[in-house]
C-alpha positions as CSV (number, residue, x, y, z in Angstrom):
1,M,-3.2,8.7,50.8
2,K,0.1,7.9,49.6
3,D,0.3,5.8,46.6
4,R,1.3,2.4,47.8
5,L,5.1,1.2,45.9
6,Y,6.1,-2.3,44.6
7,T,8.9,-4.2,44.6
8,A,10.4,-5.4,41.0
9,G,9.4,-9.0,42.7
10,E,5.9,-7.8,43.6
11,I,4.9,-6.1,40.2
12,A,6.3,-9.2,38.3
13,K,4.0,-11.6,40.3
14,L,1.4,-9.1,39.6
15,T,1.3,-9.3,35.9
16,G,2.5,-12.6,35.7
17,V,6.2,-12.2,34.2
18,S,9.2,-12.7,35.3
19,L,11.8,-10.7,37.4
20,R,14.1,-11.0,34.7
21,T,11.7,-9.3,32.0
22,I,11.4,-6.3,34.4
23,R,14.6,-5.5,34.1
24,F,15.0,-5.9,30.8
25,Y,12.1,-3.2,30.4
26,D,13.8,-1.1,33.1
27,A,17.0,-1.5,30.5
28,R,15.3,-0.5,27.7
29,G,13.8,2.3,29.2
30,L,10.3,1.2,28.7
31,L,9.2,0.6,32.4
32,K,11.4,2.8,34.6
33,P,11.1,2.9,38.6
34,V,9.7,5.5,40.4
35,T,12.1,5.5,43.1
36,H,14.9,3.6,44.5
37,S,15.6,2.5,48.2
38,E,18.7,3.5,49.8
39,A,20.1,-0.4,49.2
40,G,19.2,0.6,45.5
41,Y,16.2,-1.5,45.5
42,R,13.8,-0.6,42.4
43,Y,10.4,0.5,43.6
44,Y,7.1,1.1,41.6
45,N,4.0,2.3,41.9
46,R,-0.2,1.6,40.3
47,E,0.9,3.6,37.5
48,S,3.6,1.7,36.5
49,V,2.0,-1.8,37.0
50,S,-0.5,-0.2,34.3
51,R,1.9,0.9,32.3
52,L,3.4,-2.8,32.1
53,Q,-0.2,-4.5,31.3
54,R,-0.4,-1.9,28.6
55,I,3.0,-3.0,27.2
56,L,2.0,-6.7,27.7
57,V,-1.3,-6.0,25.6
58,L,0.6,-4.3,22.8
59,K,3.4,-7.2,22.7
60,Y,0.8,-9.7,22.6
61,L,-0.9,-8.0,19.5
62,G,2.7,-8.7,17.8
63,F,4.3,-5.1,18.2
64,S,7.7,-5.0,18.5
65,L,9.7,-3.5,21.3
66,Q,10.7,-0.5,19.1
67,Q,7.0,0.1,18.2
68,I,5.7,-0.2,22.2
69,E,8.1,2.7,22.9
70,E,7.0,5.1,20.4
71,M,3.1,4.0,21.4
72,T,3.7,4.4,24.8
73,K,4.8,8.0,24.7
74,T,1.8,8.9,22.6
75,E,-2.0,8.8,23.8
76,D,-3.4,8.3,20.2
77,I,-2.4,4.7,19.3
78,E,-5.5,4.2,16.7
79,P,-3.4,4.1,13.5
80,Q,-0.6,1.7,14.9
81,L,-3.7,-0.8,16.0
82,S,-5.3,-0.4,12.4
83,Q,-2.3,-1.2,10.7
84,Q,-1.7,-4.0,13.4
85,K,-5.4,-5.4,12.8
86,S,-4.9,-5.1,8.8
87,F,-1.4,-7.2,9.3
88,L,-2.8,-9.9,11.7
89,L,-6.3,-10.2,9.2
90,Q,-3.7,-10.7,6.4
91,R,-1.6,-13.5,8.6
92,K,-4.8,-15.2,9.4
93,R,-5.1,-15.6,5.5
94,Q,-1.9,-17.0,5.1
95,L,-2.1,-19.6,7.5
96,E,-5.4,-20.3,6.4
97,D,-3.9,-21.1,3.0
98,I,-1.0,-23.1,4.7
99,I,-3.7,-25.5,6.7
100,S,-5.5,-25.8,3.4
101,T,-2.7,-26.9,1.4
102,I,-1.7,-29.2,4.1
103,E,-5.4,-31.1,4.5
104,I,-4.6,-31.6,0.7
105,M,-1.3,-33.1,1.4
106,E,-2.7,-35.4,4.2
107,R,-5.0,-36.8,1.2
108,S,-2.2,-37.3,-1.1
109,S,0.2,-40.2,-1.4
110,G,4.0,-40.6,-2.1
111,E,5.9,-38.2,-4.1
112,E,2.5,-35.9,-4.2
113,K,3.4,-35.0,-0.5
114,W,6.6,-33.7,-1.3
115,N,5.4,-31.5,-4.2
116,Y,2.4,-30.1,-1.8
117,L,5.0,-29.6,1.1
118,L,7.4,-27.5,-1.5
119,R,4.3,-25.0,-2.3
120,L,3.3,-24.6,1.2
121,L,6.7,-22.0,0.8
122,N,4.9,-20.0,-1.7
123,L,2.0,-19.5,0.8
124,L,4.0,-17.7,3.4
125,T,3.5,-14.0,2.0
126,D,1.8,-12.0,-0.7
127,D,5.1,-11.1,-2.0
128,E,6.2,-14.6,-2.7
129,K,3.0,-14.9,-4.3
130,V,3.2,-12.0,-6.7
131,R,6.9,-12.7,-7.3
132,Q,6.2,-16.2,-8.8
133,Q,3.2,-14.9,-10.5
134,Y,5.2,-13.1,-12.7
135,E,8.4,-15.0,-12.9
136,T,7.5,-15.9,-16.4
137,S,4.2,-14.7,-18.4
138,E,2.7,-18.4,-18.5
139,N,0.0,-17.1,-15.7
140,L,-0.3,-13.9,-17.5
141,E,-1.2,-15.7,-20.5
142,R,-3.4,-17.7,-19.1
143,R,-5.7,-14.3,-17.9
144,I,-5.3,-12.7,-20.9
145,R,-7.1,-15.5,-23.0
146,L,-10.0,-15.0,-21.1
147,H,-10.2,-11.3,-22.1
148,D,-10.8,-12.4,-25.3
149,Y,-14.3,-12.7,-24.7
150,S,-14.7,-8.8,-24.3
151,T,-17.8,-7.0,-25.3
152,S,-15.7,-3.9,-26.3
153,P,-15.3,-3.6,-29.9
154,Q,-11.7,-2.6,-28.9
155,D,-9.3,-4.7,-27.2
156,W,-7.9,-3.4,-23.9
157,M,-4.2,-2.5,-25.3
158,N,-5.8,-0.7,-28.0
159,W,-7.8,1.3,-25.6
160,V,-4.9,1.9,-23.7
161,Y,-2.5,3.1,-26.8
162,E,-4.9,5.5,-27.8
163,R,-4.6,7.2,-24.9
164,L,-1.2,7.8,-24.8
165,Q,-1.3,9.7,-27.9
166,L,2.3,9.3,-28.6
167,E,4.7,11.6,-30.7
168,A,7.4,11.2,-33.2
169,G,10.9,11.6,-31.2
170,D,9.0,10.9,-27.7
171,M,11.0,9.4,-24.6
172,V,8.6,6.7,-23.4
173,L,9.0,4.9,-20.3
174,E,6.8,1.9,-19.2
175,I,7.2,0.4,-15.4
176,G,6.2,-3.4,-15.3
177,C,6.0,-4.0,-19.1
178,G,5.3,-7.5,-18.5
179,N,5.2,-9.8,-21.7
180,G,5.2,-6.8,-24.1
181,K,2.0,-7.0,-25.4
182,L,1.0,-2.9,-25.2
183,W,3.9,-2.7,-28.2
184,Q,3.2,-6.0,-29.8
185,R,-0.8,-5.2,-30.3
186,N,0.3,-1.9,-31.8
187,I,3.4,-2.4,-33.2
188,H,2.3,-1.1,-37.0
189,I,1.2,2.6,-35.5
190,L,3.8,3.7,-33.7
191,P,5.6,6.9,-34.5
192,E,8.8,7.2,-35.6
193,N,12.2,8.1,-33.6
194,L,10.5,6.9,-30.9
195,H,12.6,5.6,-27.4
196,L,10.9,2.9,-25.3
197,T,12.4,2.0,-21.8
198,L,10.6,-1.2,-21.0
199,T,11.3,-2.2,-17.5
200,D,10.2,-5.2,-15.2
201,R,11.1,-6.6,-12.4
202,S,11.0,-10.1,-13.5
203,E,14.0,-11.1,-15.7
204,G,11.8,-13.7,-17.0
205,M,8.8,-11.2,-18.3
206,L,11.5,-9.0,-19.8
207,A,12.9,-11.9,-22.1
208,Q,9.0,-12.6,-23.1
209,A,8.5,-8.8,-24.4
210,R,11.8,-9.3,-26.0
211,E,10.9,-12.3,-27.7
212,S,7.4,-10.8,-28.8
213,L,8.9,-7.9,-30.3
214,A,11.8,-9.7,-32.0
215,P,10.1,-10.4,-35.4
216,Y,9.1,-6.7,-35.7
217,R,13.1,-5.7,-36.0
218,D,13.0,-4.7,-39.5
219,L,10.0,-2.4,-38.8
220,L,11.9,-0.7,-35.8
221,E,15.0,0.0,-37.6
222,E,12.7,1.2,-40.6
223,K,10.8,3.4,-38.2
224,R,14.0,4.4,-36.2
225,I,12.5,2.8,-33.0
226,C,15.0,2.3,-30.0
227,I,13.8,-0.4,-27.3
228,E,15.9,-0.7,-24.3
229,Y,14.9,-3.3,-21.9
230,R,15.8,-3.2,-18.0
231,V,15.3,-5.2,-14.9
232,M,14.0,-2.6,-12.1
233,D,11.7,-2.8,-9.3
234,A,9.1,-0.3,-8.9
235,E,9.9,-0.4,-5.1
236,N,13.5,1.2,-5.9
237,L,13.1,3.3,-9.1
238,C,16.3,4.7,-10.2
239,L,15.4,7.0,-12.8
240,P,17.0,10.5,-14.6
241,E,15.4,13.3,-14.0
242,K,13.5,15.2,-16.5
243,F,14.1,12.6,-19.1
244,Y,11.0,11.2,-20.2
245,D,7.7,12.3,-22.2
246,K,5.3,9.9,-21.2
247,I,5.9,7.0,-18.3
248,I,3.2,4.2,-18.2
249,A,2.1,1.6,-15.3
250,N,-0.7,-0.7,-16.7
251,H,-2.3,-2.7,-13.8
252,M,0.6,-2.6,-11.5
253,L,0.8,0.5,-9.1
254,Y,-1.4,-1.6,-6.5
255,H,1.8,-4.1,-6.3
256,V,3.6,-1.5,-5.0
257,K,3.7,-0.6,-1.0
258,N,5.9,2.5,-1.0
259,R,3.7,4.0,-3.9
260,E,4.5,7.7,-2.2
261,N,8.0,7.3,-3.3
262,C,7.1,5.5,-6.6
263,L,5.2,8.2,-7.5
264,Q,7.4,10.8,-6.4
265,K,10.2,9.5,-8.5
266,I,8.0,9.0,-11.5
267,K,7.1,12.7,-11.5
268,S,10.7,13.6,-10.9
269,A,11.6,11.6,-14.1
270,L,9.0,13.2,-16.3
271,K,9.6,16.6,-18.5
272,D,7.8,19.6,-18.2
273,P,5.2,19.2,-19.2
274,G,4.8,15.2,-18.8
275,I,2.3,12.9,-18.7
276,F,2.1,9.5,-16.1
277,F,-0.7,7.0,-17.6
278,C,-1.5,4.3,-15.0
279,S,-4.3,1.9,-15.2
280,T,-6.8,-0.2,-12.8
281,I,-9.1,-2.0,-11.4
282,G,-12.7,-1.0,-10.0
283,N,-14.3,-2.5,-6.5
284,G,-16.4,-4.2,-8.9
285,H,-14.4,-5.8,-11.4
286,M,-15.1,-9.5,-12.3
287,E,-17.2,-10.0,-9.1
288,E,-19.3,-12.5,-11.3
289,L,-16.3,-14.9,-11.6
290,H,-15.1,-14.3,-7.7
291,N,-19.0,-15.9,-6.9
292,I,-18.8,-18.7,-9.0
293,V,-15.2,-19.5,-7.5
294,S,-15.9,-19.0,-4.0
295,A,-19.7,-21.3,-4.7
296,F,-17.1,-24.2,-5.7
297,D,-14.7,-24.2,-2.8
298,E,-14.4,-21.2,-0.7
299,R,-10.9,-22.3,0.3
300,I,-9.7,-21.2,-3.1
301,E,-7.9,-17.9,-2.3
302,Q,-8.6,-14.8,-4.8
303,P,-5.8,-12.7,-3.9
304,Y,-6.2,-10.0,-6.5
305,S,-9.4,-8.8,-4.3
306,R,-6.9,-8.4,-1.9
307,L,-4.1,-7.2,-3.5
308,T,-5.3,-4.2,-5.7
309,V,-7.4,-2.6,-2.8
310,G,-4.7,-0.1,-2.2
311,F,-4.7,1.5,-5.8
312,R,-8.2,1.3,-7.4
313,L,-10.3,3.5,-9.6
314,E,-11.8,4.6,-6.5
315,N,-9.1,5.7,-4.4
316,G,-6.1,6.1,-6.5
317,E,-7.1,10.2,-7.3
318,P,-6.4,11.4,-4.1
319,Q,-3.3,9.5,-3.9
320,L,-2.0,11.0,-7.3
321,R,-3.1,14.3,-6.5
322,K,-0.4,14.7,-3.9
323,F,2.3,14.6,-7.1
324,F,0.2,15.8,-9.9
325,A,-1.3,18.6,-10.4
326,D,-4.0,17.6,-13.2
327,V,-5.6,14.0,-12.9
328,E,-8.0,12.6,-14.9
329,C,-9.8,9.3,-14.5
330,E,-11.2,7.6,-17.6
331,R,-13.0,4.0,-17.4
332,Q,-13.3,1.3,-20.4
333,E,-17.2,0.4,-21.0
334,N,-16.3,-3.5,-21.1
335,D,-17.5,-6.6,-19.8
336,L,-17.1,-10.3,-20.5
337,I,-19.6,-13.3,-21.8
338,V,-17.4,-16.5,-22.0
339,D,-19.3,-19.3,-23.5
340,R,-16.0,-21.8,-22.8
341,A,-15.4,-23.6,-19.5
342,D,-11.9,-24.2,-20.0
343,A,-11.1,-20.1,-20.8
344,I,-12.3,-19.7,-17.0
345,Y,-11.0,-22.9,-15.8
346,D,-7.6,-21.6,-17.0
347,Y,-8.4,-18.0,-16.0
348,V,-8.9,-19.5,-12.0
349,Y,-5.6,-21.9,-12.2
350,S,-3.5,-18.7,-12.9
351,Y,-4.5,-17.5,-9.4
352,P,-1.4,-16.8,-7.1
353,G,-1.5,-19.1,-3.8
354,N,-3.3,-22.3,-3.4
355,A,-5.8,-22.4,-6.9
356,P,-3.4,-24.6,-8.4
357,C,-3.5,-26.8,-5.5
358,I,-7.0,-27.1,-5.1
359,L,-7.9,-27.6,-8.5
360,E,-5.5,-30.3,-9.5
361,Q,-7.2,-32.2,-6.5
362,R,-11.0,-31.3,-7.7
363,G,-10.3,-29.9,-11.5
364,T,-12.7,-32.6,-12.6
365,E,-15.5,-31.2,-10.3
366,F,-15.0,-27.6,-11.2
367,R,-14.7,-28.2,-15.0
368,K,-18.4,-30.0,-14.3
369,M,-19.6,-27.3,-12.4
370,L,-18.7,-24.7,-15.4
371,E,-20.0,-26.9,-18.3
372,E,-23.4,-27.4,-16.2
373,L,-23.6,-23.6,-15.9
374,L,-22.9,-22.9,-19.5
375,Q,-25.5,-25.5,-20.4
376,R,-28.0,-23.7,-18.2
377,E,-27.1,-19.8,-19.0
378,G,-25.4,-20.3,-22.3
379,A,-22.9,-17.9,-21.3
380,V,-21.3,-16.8,-18.1
381,Y,-21.3,-12.9,-18.0
382,I,-18.4,-11.0,-16.4
383,H,-18.6,-7.4,-15.4
384,K,-15.0,-5.6,-16.1
385,D,-14.5,-2.4,-14.2
386,T,-11.0,-1.2,-15.3
387,G,-9.7,2.3,-16.5
388,M,-7.0,4.6,-16.3
389,F,-5.5,8.0,-14.6
390,V,-4.1,10.3,-17.2
391,C,-1.6,12.5,-14.6
392,R,0.1,16.3,-15.7
393,K,2.7,17.9,-13.8
394,A,0.8,21.0,-15.0
395,G,-2.4,22.4,-14.5
396,R,-4.8,23.4,-17.3
397,A,-4.2,26.8,-16.8
398,A,-0.5,26.7,-16.7
399,R,-0.4,24.2,-19.9
400,E,-2.7,26.9,-21.6
401,E,-0.2,29.8,-21.1
């Protein structure tokens, strides 16, 4: 039986689109007619109808025309669908954040309404949230103070430094140095003739790092330690090849979208042999605190549980092994026992996103809930799951030769 042919107008009517849309898809090469009449009219068949329906579904799911062009050339569209699903879920969470802030704004009055309206701009993308979070060291300092309640006899920055095993004359690069705490906490045990290059994408953070280390100028000069500060984004590293003995990325690789490009540049910048140290968190990190916050107000966004998922202790090793022959992981044995409500409150207030907005409305209630919890339990136990990967360009056999 001969396949029925449809005119452009008929196929448009069947699928509920305009004739102009059919012509546009034809011009883009997405929906070519199967034949033309002697008068030049376009004709389509049942397969054309099916193809147009697939195009419309993909368009409804938010794919661009360029993406649709690629997807219609292959039978395996699962990877693209999974990626789009992740994007849509992220967008859903962002819209929920915006709705939540608008609801708070509706209950406010006068100048407060405009303040909350301005804050909506910071809820549009995760990138903006993270960027605002690290413009200055204030939020970072709030979070660091909570870790003063650690059960470990060794401070995190001391634990990290101990594993660096720095030697006199080393060329060292830290990517995302933050407020410079790693170096301030270990300033008196730095080896001589060290050359430190501290980078961060935030000028505010670099300024704080410079200020933190300024009181030790005489000590640094005595040990002939040179510190260089550079504004640099890990998404677009510009590094000399085979220049550094050690490169450090402390709790920041999960913020890098194009990690493979970043890791390739890090590998190229290391000497032979050279070592890359990168710390991160595990899946169970601070879960008890997350549960407390959710129980109080489930609208409070806890973005780090989402933002860090791309590079954690559980999934970081296979990503690193693409670039480094030898990768080892070590976890720090450490937890928190917190007996001060203010410490928990300040930590939660520092969250990127809508936490400050909600706590400015319900902060008294949250403090009361924390105080009652501490009266019942004596303290809040929070499990920490942190560790570090040590990555070498050469494997053990090559190093021993």
